[in-house]
C-alpha positions as CSV (number, residue, x, y, z in Angstrom):
1,X,-41.9,18.6,-6.4
2,X,-40.6,15.0,-6.1
3,X,-38.0,15.8,-8.8
4,X,-36.3,18.3,-6.4
5,X,-36.3,15.5,-3.7
6,X,-34.7,13.1,-6.2
7,X,-32.0,15.7,-7.1
8,X,-31.2,16.2,-3.4
9,X,-30.9,12.4,-3.0
10,X,-28.4,12.2,-5.9
11,X,-26.5,15.3,-4.8
12,X,-26.1,14.0,-1.3
13,X,-25.6,10.3,-2.3
14,X,-28.4,8.9,-0.1
15,X,-31.4,6.7,-0.7
16,X,-35.0,7.6,0.1
17,X,-35.0,4.7,2.6
18,X,-32.1,6.3,4.5
19,X,-33.8,9.7,4.5
20,X,-37.0,8.2,5.7
21,X,-35.3,6.4,8.5
22,X,-33.0,9.3,9.6
23,X,-35.6,12.0,9.2
24,X,-38.4,10.1,10.9
25,X,-40.6,10.0,7.8
26,X,-42.5,6.9,6.6
27,X,-41.6,5.1,3.5
28,X,-45.3,5.1,2.6
29,X,-45.3,9.0,2.6
30,X,-42.4,9.0,0.2
31,X,-43.9,6.3,-2.1
32,X,-47.2,8.1,-2.3
33,X,-45.4,11.4,-3.0
34,X,-43.3,9.7,-5.8
35,X,-46.4,8.1,-7.4
36,X,-48.4,11.4,-7.2
37,X,-51.1,9.9,-5.0
38,X,-50.5,12.5,-2.3
39,X,-48.3,15.3,-1.2
40,X,-46.5,15.1,2.2
41,X,-47.8,17.1,5.0
42,X,-46.1,20.3,6.0
43,X,-44.6,18.5,9.0
44,X,-43.2,15.8,6.8
45,X,-41.8,18.3,4.3
46,X,-40.1,20.2,7.1
47,X,-38.4,17.0,8.3
48,X,-37.2,16.3,4.8
49,X,-36.1,19.9,4.3
50,X,-34.3,19.9,7.7
51,X,-32.5,16.6,6.7
52,X,-31.1,18.2,3.6
53,X,-30.5,21.6,5.1
54,X,-32.9,23.4,2.7
55,X,-36.2,25.3,3.1
56,X,-39.6,23.9,2.4
57,X,-39.9,26.4,-0.5
58,X,-36.7,25.0,-2.1
59,X,-38.0,21.5,-1.6
60,X,-41.3,22.4,-3.3
61,X,-40.0,24.6,-6.1
62,X,-36.2,24.0,-6.5
63,X,-35.6,27.7,-6.2
64,X,-33.5,29.2,-3.5
65,X,-35.9,32.0,-2.4
66,X,-33.7,32.9,0.5
67,X,-31.1,34.5,-1.8
68,X,-32.7,37.7,-2.9
69,X,-31.6,39.4,-6.1
70,X,-29.1,42.2,-5.7
71,X,-30.0,45.8,-6.4
72,X,-28.0,47.4,-9.2
73,X,-26.6,51.0,-9.2
74,X,-29.5,52.0,-11.4
75,X,-32.0,50.5,-9.0
76,X,-30.5,52.4,-6.1
77,X,-30.6,55.6,-8.2
78,X,-34.3,55.0,-9.0
79,X,-35.1,54.4,-5.4
80,X,-33.2,57.6,-4.3
81,X,-35.1,59.6,-6.9
82,X,-38.5,58.2,-5.8
83,X,-37.6,58.7,-2.1
84,X,-36.5,62.3,-2.7
85,X,-39.7,63.0,-4.7
86,X,-41.9,61.5,-1.9
87,X,-40.1,63.4,0.8
88,X,-40.2,66.7,-1.1
89,X,-44.0,66.4,-1.5
90,X,-44.4,65.6,2.2
91,X,-42.2,68.5,3.4
92,X,-43.5,71.0,1.0
93,X,-47.1,70.4,2.0
94,X,-48.0,69.7,-1.7
95,X,-50.2,66.8,-0.7
96,X,-51.1,68.3,2.6
97,X,-48.9,68.6,5.7
98,X,-47.3,65.4,6.9
99,X,-48.8,64.7,10.3
100,X,-49.7,61.9,12.7
101,X,-52.7,62.1,15.0
102,X,-53.1,65.7,14.0
103,X,-49.6,66.7,14.9
104,X,-47.1,67.7,12.2
105,X,-44.1,65.4,11.9
106,X,-40.9,66.7,13.6
107,X,-37.7,66.7,11.6
108,X,-36.5,63.7,13.6
109,X,-39.7,61.8,12.9
110,X,-39.5,62.8,9.2
111,X,-36.0,61.4,9.0
112,X,-37.1,58.1,10.6
113,X,-40.0,58.0,8.2
114,X,-37.5,58.5,5.3
115,X,-35.3,55.7,6.5
116,X,-38.2,53.3,6.8
117,X,-39.6,54.3,3.4
118,X,-36.2,53.6,1.9
119,X,-36.1,50.1,3.3
120,X,-39.7,49.5,2.0
121,X,-38.8,50.8,-1.5
122,X,-35.7,48.5,-1.6
123,X,-37.7,45.5,-0.5
124,X,-40.4,46.2,-3.1
125,X,-37.8,46.6,-5.8
126,X,-36.4,43.2,-5.0
127,X,-39.8,41.6,-4.9
128,X,-40.8,43.2,-8.2
129,X,-37.5,42.1,-9.9
130,X,-38.2,38.5,-8.8
131,X,-41.8,38.6,-9.8
132,X,-41.6,40.3,-13.1
133,X,-38.2,39.4,-14.6
134,X,-38.6,36.9,-17.3
135,X,-36.8,33.5,-16.6
136,X,-34.6,33.9,-19.6
137,X,-33.0,37.0,-18.0
138,X,-32.5,35.5,-14.6
139,X,-29.1,34.2,-13.6
């Protein structure tokens, strides 16, 4: 973790003393962090992250988690295929009628459900790409 902090120091051309002073963090906290005696508290990490304009996740891992992977055309085709399959099963009654509180879904409710399901499938695809793509294939 401290390595990312050092990289940010070099990138921004500042010293740890300056960061401590301007971010309101103690030099002791940074020294203990550097030597491995302790890890800064979440509050301290947030102050440091705010100082550099990064997230705590970035400060801890060096990865910009806020920039999700993009979906490819194939990903979008796969999602559309899965979405059509799920909606076909729901509307055909193959797995039982689609209902909520004992009432069948209206066409408007089914369309809203489809939209929300599409959003969920896209999010899951991005999460799975991040989680299961080997590092050697990541950009």
